[in-house]
PLY file of the C-alpha trace (Angstrom):
ply
format ascii 1.0
element vertex 184
property float x
property float y
property float z
element edge 183
property int vertex1
property int vertex2
end_header
0.00 0.00 0.00
1.38 3.39 -1.02
1.24 6.21 1.54
-0.01 9.61 0.52
2.61 12.39 0.51
0.59 14.50 3.00
0.45 11.62 5.46
4.20 11.02 5.11
4.85 14.72 5.74
2.65 14.68 8.88
4.36 11.55 10.20
7.82 12.99 9.64
6.81 16.26 11.35
5.40 14.31 14.30
8.55 12.21 14.58
10.71 15.34 14.57
8.52 17.12 17.13
8.30 14.04 19.37
12.10 13.88 19.56
12.35 17.42 20.97
12.55 18.18 24.69
10.85 21.42 25.66
11.54 23.28 28.90
8.55 23.57 31.20
7.47 26.29 31.46
8.56 27.16 27.95
11.35 29.71 27.66
12.57 30.48 24.13
16.13 31.33 25.14
16.52 28.21 27.30
15.02 26.07 24.52
17.38 27.46 21.88
20.40 27.15 24.21
19.53 23.51 24.89
19.04 22.81 21.18
22.37 24.49 20.36
24.14 22.36 22.98
22.55 19.18 21.58
23.58 20.11 18.04
27.07 21.25 19.10
26.58 24.47 17.16
25.68 27.99 18.33
22.23 29.37 17.57
21.83 33.10 18.03
18.45 34.78 18.39
18.37 38.17 16.72
15.35 40.37 17.47
14.56 42.87 14.72
11.88 45.40 13.98
10.53 43.83 10.78
9.53 46.35 8.13
6.29 45.96 6.17
6.65 43.25 3.53
9.73 41.64 5.10
9.72 37.94 6.00
8.23 37.20 9.41
11.31 35.28 10.44
14.58 34.25 8.91
17.04 31.44 9.48
20.60 32.05 8.33
23.38 29.52 8.63
27.04 30.45 8.39
30.16 28.41 9.00
30.20 29.72 12.59
26.57 29.59 13.75
22.87 29.57 12.93
21.01 32.87 13.31
17.27 33.17 13.82
15.86 36.61 13.16
12.42 37.25 14.56
10.27 40.37 14.68
9.81 42.38 17.83
6.84 44.26 16.41
4.31 41.44 16.66
2.54 39.55 19.44
4.37 37.20 21.80
2.34 34.28 20.43
3.34 35.13 16.86
7.02 35.59 17.85
7.00 32.15 19.50
5.48 30.53 16.42
8.02 32.22 14.14
10.85 30.97 16.36
9.44 27.43 16.36
9.03 27.54 12.56
12.67 28.54 12.03
13.77 25.90 14.56
11.64 23.44 12.56
13.88 24.08 9.55
16.93 23.29 11.70
15.40 20.16 13.22
14.36 18.85 9.80
17.80 19.48 8.35
16.51 21.82 5.66
19.29 23.49 3.76
17.24 25.00 0.94
18.19 24.89 -2.71
20.75 27.25 -4.19
17.76 29.44 -4.98
16.91 31.40 -8.04
17.84 35.02 -8.55
14.32 36.26 -7.84
14.09 34.59 -4.43
17.53 35.79 -3.41
16.82 39.35 -4.56
13.65 39.54 -2.48
15.35 38.05 0.57
18.49 40.19 0.15
16.41 43.37 0.15
14.62 42.24 3.31
17.93 41.13 4.76
19.48 44.57 4.29
16.56 46.09 6.20
16.64 43.48 8.96
20.43 43.26 9.26
21.94 46.64 8.44
25.12 45.84 10.41
26.07 42.81 8.29
28.04 43.23 5.10
26.01 42.97 1.86
28.34 40.15 0.72
27.60 38.07 3.83
23.87 38.74 3.51
23.92 37.67 -0.17
25.98 34.54 0.53
23.89 33.46 3.50
20.49 34.30 2.06
21.18 32.03 -0.88
20.58 29.22 1.60
17.34 30.55 3.06
14.95 29.75 0.21
13.08 26.53 0.94
10.83 24.34 -1.15
7.09 24.38 -0.53
7.36 20.94 1.09
10.12 22.14 3.42
8.03 25.18 4.38
5.01 22.97 5.09
7.13 20.58 7.14
8.67 23.40 9.22
5.18 24.85 9.75
3.83 21.48 10.91
6.75 21.00 13.31
6.20 24.52 14.67
2.49 23.87 15.17
3.10 20.55 16.91
5.70 22.10 19.22
3.50 25.13 19.89
0.65 22.84 20.90
2.95 21.20 23.47
4.13 24.57 24.79
0.66 25.48 26.06
0.65 25.06 29.80
-1.60 22.22 30.96
-3.33 24.47 33.50
-4.36 27.05 30.92
-7.90 26.88 29.61
-7.90 25.27 26.19
-11.60 25.44 25.41
-12.56 27.88 22.68
-15.03 30.62 23.54
-18.75 29.90 23.37
-20.21 30.13 19.91
-17.13 28.67 18.22
-18.09 25.98 15.66
-17.66 22.32 16.67
-14.98 21.87 14.02
-12.78 24.37 15.82
-13.46 22.66 19.15
-12.06 19.45 17.71
-8.92 21.22 16.49
-6.66 19.41 18.99
-7.53 16.10 17.36
-5.68 17.26 14.25
-2.47 17.07 16.27
-3.21 13.64 17.72
-3.67 12.63 21.31
-0.39 10.83 21.83
1.62 11.86 24.89
4.60 14.05 24.04
8.07 13.87 25.57
8.90 16.76 27.89
12.11 17.61 29.63
12.24 17.34 33.42
0 1
1 2
2 3
3 4
4 5
5 6
6 7
7 8
8 9
9 10
10 11
11 12
12 13
13 14
14 15
15 16
16 17
17 18
18 19
19 20
20 21
21 22
22 23
23 24
24 25
25 26
26 27
27 28
28 29
29 30
30 31
31 32
32 33
33 34
34 35
35 36
36 37
37 38
38 39
39 40
40 41
41 42
42 43
43 44
44 45
45 46
46 47
47 48
48 49
49 50
50 51
51 52
52 53
53 54
54 55
55 56
56 57
57 58
58 59
59 60
60 61
61 62
62 63
63 64
64 65
65 66
66 67
67 68
68 69
69 70
70 71
71 72
72 73
73 74
74 75
75 76
76 77
77 78
78 79
79 80
80 81
81 82
82 83
83 84
84 85
85 86
86 87
87 88
88 89
89 90
90 91
91 92
92 93
93 94
94 95
95 96
96 97
97 98
98 99
99 100
100 101
101 102
102 103
103 104
104 105
105 106
106 107
107 108
108 109
109 110
110 111
111 112
112 113
113 114
114 115
115 116
116 117
117 118
118 119
119 120
120 121
121 122
122 123
123 124
124 125
125 126
126 127
127 128
128 129
129 130
130 131
131 132
132 133
133 134
134 135
135 136
136 137
137 138
138 139
139 140
140 141
141 142
142 143
143 144
144 145
145 146
146 147
147 148
148 149
149 150
150 151
151 152
152 153
153 154
154 155
155 156
156 157
157 158
158 159
159 160
160 161
161 162
162 163
163 164
164 165
165 166
166 167
167 168
168 169
169 170
170 171
171 172
172 173
173 174
174 175
175 176
176 177
177 178
178 179
179 180
180 181
181 182
182 183
């Protein structure tokens, strides 16, 4: 029996997310520090005031470290999801294709706005590795969503407000009911 590509993508995202230990309560800096230690490679979080039309988040990898840029001018919930999405790319081992000129040009322009202190040459070289395929983007988004669902504190109310359709109430079932591994 042949498995559907969407099912394979979900299973891979679940496997990746299940292998991750999350601090409880969740702390982005502690999580990233732990992940960097596990990978044996520095990960630096770089807050930036994202201009209109710029990417929400950005993962850049250099020979020295991985850099995750995230916007400061959005909600805490959105910042956390952006961070988890970029971490999803790392966890999945996404390296992105060499990228076409159009993708690099768009990202380089955003990169100059987000990272004015980095040389244009470094931005161009690094951003060539930040263009992902649609499948890689979907996979990173699924990993981020699965991790975000685990980040919610158990004591917090998880019921939607009254008047929300039943389909939304069953939203958690999309992520499965299997227990997830948590760090002590």
